[in-house]
Phi, psi and omega in degrees: 000134181257135181255151176280142178276126181276356182294152178238142180292148173238115182283336177194142176274135184294326181194178182294327178298315178297318180297314180298322177297318178296318178304317178295319180297312183292326175297323176294323177298318179293313180300325181278357181080010179278340182215160172215150180283139178233166182292138175289123182272322180214124184297149180299132180234029182282232188264014179292146178302136184301324183282343182279138174263104186276150175269131183221137176226140176254143178233143174253128172283115191300313186291323182265343184068014176285145179248136182233149177251140172243120178245123183295147174295140176216093187313137010275001178285135186263004179080162180212158167227113186215151178288141175273121182293000000 
């Protein structure tokens, strides 16, 4: 049986406080066994500045098996949390 993933995409973090809050939330998902970190297969090529080396981590939602990327904010880029198609 396949379950739907309840996570929602974040196109941009409003500020560092929101991002830090999200970091705590995703760490809680991992601690609770709802998610696990997986290897990054292809680096983010979105709107991050080309010269910036962005930090990226992928997470799998265990019940749905969906994989999501978290890309840290690196001004002027605001970071993202999005499902990997």
